[in-house]
C-alpha positions as CSV (number, residue, x, y, z in Angstrom):
1,M,160.5,-37.3,65.5
2,R,157.0,-38.9,65.6
3,M,156.1,-42.1,67.2
4,D,153.9,-44.7,65.5
5,N,151.2,-45.6,68.1
6,E,150.9,-49.2,67.2
7,M,154.6,-50.1,66.9
8,K,156.0,-47.5,69.3
9,T,159.0,-47.0,67.0
10,P,160.4,-43.7,65.8
11,M,159.3,-42.5,62.4
12,H,161.8,-40.2,60.7
13,L,160.4,-37.5,58.5
14,P,162.7,-37.2,55.5
15,L,164.2,-33.8,54.6
16,K,164.7,-33.0,51.0
17,N,168.3,-32.2,49.9
18,S,167.1,-28.7,48.9
19,Q,165.7,-28.1,52.4
20,V,168.9,-29.2,54.1
21,A,171.0,-27.0,51.7
22,L,168.8,-24.0,52.5
23,L,169.0,-24.6,56.2
24,L,172.8,-25.0,56.0
25,A,173.1,-21.8,53.9
26,A,171.0,-19.8,56.3
27,F,173.2,-21.0,59.2
28,V,176.4,-20.1,57.5
29,L,175.1,-16.7,56.5
30,I,174.1,-16.0,60.1
31,A,177.4,-17.2,61.5
32,V,179.4,-15.2,59.0
33,S,177.3,-12.1,59.6
34,A,177.8,-12.4,63.4
35,V,181.6,-12.7,62.9
36,L,181.8,-9.7,60.5
37,A,179.3,-7.5,62.2
38,F,181.6,-6.3,65.1
39,Q,185.0,-6.5,63.6
40,A,185.7,-2.7,63.5
41,T,185.3,-2.5,67.2
42,L,188.4,-4.8,67.6
43,I,190.7,-2.2,66.0
44,P,192.9,-0.7,68.8
45,T,192.0,2.9,69.5
46,T,195.7,3.8,69.0
47,R,195.2,3.0,65.3
48,L,192.1,5.2,64.9
49,I,192.0,8.8,63.6
50,N,189.0,11.1,64.0
51,P,187.5,13.1,61.1
52,D,188.5,16.4,62.6
53,E,192.1,15.2,63.1
54,L,192.3,13.9,59.5
55,V,191.0,17.2,58.1
56,K,193.6,19.2,60.0
57,L,196.3,16.8,58.8
58,L,195.2,17.0,55.2
59,Q,194.9,20.8,55.2
60,S,198.3,21.3,57.0
61,S,201.2,22.4,54.9
62,K,203.5,20.5,57.2
63,G,204.2,16.8,57.6
64,E,203.6,13.8,55.4
65,K,200.3,13.4,53.7
66,P,198.8,9.9,54.0
67,L,197.8,7.7,51.1
68,M,194.0,7.7,51.5
69,I,192.2,4.4,50.6
70,Q,188.5,3.9,50.6
71,V,187.7,0.2,51.3
72,G,183.9,0.3,51.0
73,S,181.5,0.1,48.1
74,R,181.9,1.8,44.8
75,V,178.4,3.4,45.0
76,L,179.4,5.1,48.3
77,Y,182.7,6.2,46.8
78,E,181.0,7.7,43.7
79,Q,178.5,9.5,45.8
80,A,181.1,11.2,48.0
81,H,184.7,10.5,49.1
82,I,187.6,12.3,50.6
83,P,189.4,14.2,47.9
84,G,192.6,12.4,46.8
85,S,191.5,9.1,48.2
86,E,191.6,6.0,46.1
87,Y,188.8,3.4,45.7
88,I,190.0,-0.2,46.3
89,G,186.8,-2.1,46.8
90,P,185.1,-3.7,49.8
91,A,187.7,-5.2,52.0
92,S,185.2,-7.7,53.3
93,S,185.7,-9.6,50.0
94,E,188.8,-11.5,48.9
95,A,188.8,-9.4,45.7
96,G,188.9,-6.2,47.7
97,I,191.7,-7.4,49.9
98,E,193.6,-8.6,46.8
99,Q,193.2,-5.1,45.2
100,L,194.5,-3.5,48.4
101,R,197.5,-5.8,48.5
102,K,198.3,-5.0,44.8
103,R,198.0,-1.3,45.4
104,V,200.4,-1.2,48.3
105,E,202.8,-4.0,47.6
106,A,205.5,-1.8,46.1
107,L,205.3,0.9,48.8
108,P,207.8,1.3,51.6
109,R,206.5,-0.3,54.7
110,K,206.8,3.1,56.6
111,Q,204.3,4.7,54.2
112,F,201.5,6.6,56.1
113,I,198.2,5.1,55.0
114,V,194.7,6.0,56.1
115,I,191.8,3.6,55.3
116,Y,188.2,4.3,55.6
117,C,184.7,3.0,54.7
118,G,181.7,4.8,56.2
119,C,179.2,2.3,54.9
120,C,177.3,1.9,58.1
121,P,177.7,2.3,61.9
122,W,181.2,1.6,63.1
123,N,180.2,-1.5,65.1
124,H,178.7,-3.1,61.9
125,C,181.3,-2.2,59.3
126,P,182.7,-5.3,57.7
127,N,185.4,-3.6,55.7
128,V,187.9,-1.6,57.8
129,K,189.1,-4.5,60.1
130,P,190.1,-6.9,57.2
131,A,191.9,-4.0,55.4
132,D,193.7,-3.0,58.6
133,D,194.7,-6.6,59.3
134,A,195.9,-7.1,55.7
135,L,198.1,-4.0,55.8
136,H,199.6,-4.9,59.1
137,A,200.2,-8.5,57.9
138,M,202.2,-7.0,55.0
139,G,204.4,-5.1,57.5
140,F,202.9,-1.6,57.2
141,A,203.3,0.1,60.6
142,H,201.9,3.6,60.0
143,V,198.3,2.7,59.2
144,Q,195.4,4.6,60.7
145,V,191.7,3.9,60.3
146,L,189.3,6.8,60.0
147,Y,186.8,6.4,62.8
148,I,183.4,7.0,61.4
149,P,180.8,6.2,64.1
150,G,177.6,6.6,62.1
151,N,178.3,6.7,58.3
152,F,180.3,8.8,55.9
153,G,177.4,11.1,55.0
154,M,176.6,11.9,58.6
155,D,180.2,12.0,60.0
156,W,182.0,13.6,57.1
157,V,179.8,15.1,54.4
158,E,177.2,16.8,56.7
159,K,180.0,18.3,58.8
160,G,181.2,20.2,55.8
161,Y,184.5,18.4,55.4
162,P,186.1,18.4,51.9
163,T,184.3,16.0,49.6
164,A,184.7,14.9,46.0
165,K,182.1,13.0,43.9
166,G,182.4,10.5,41.1
167,D,185.4,8.4,40.1
């Protein structure tokens, strides 16, 4: 606020509607990013599975095999994914969550499901926590989240674990 020297009254500098809208949009984007950025770290460790554990489980001839669901981007899925896993879409979007719900709605609630993303470092992943929350809200009790600390390339592909490419 500026003061007019002669009248000593406040002078308001008008903001254009477009400036206000831009400032508001920037604020909302920053707030949403801050909320989403650390969601994965809120998943209880009891619901996490490490890559080496998952590989052993998938290669074992014993026990139930999980439904594997990738909840990240299509580009990442097409570049490399766990064989037999299904692409659902980014769970950070409502469309991705809706696809996830549609895919699992008819399954028994005791179905073993493993979800994973690997888009970015774990503490920045916006996809696994919303997917985990959605599945638990639907009553699925045997859900595990693949813990990928860095990214899928570094923590799965480069370690020589089984990988498929394309759709």
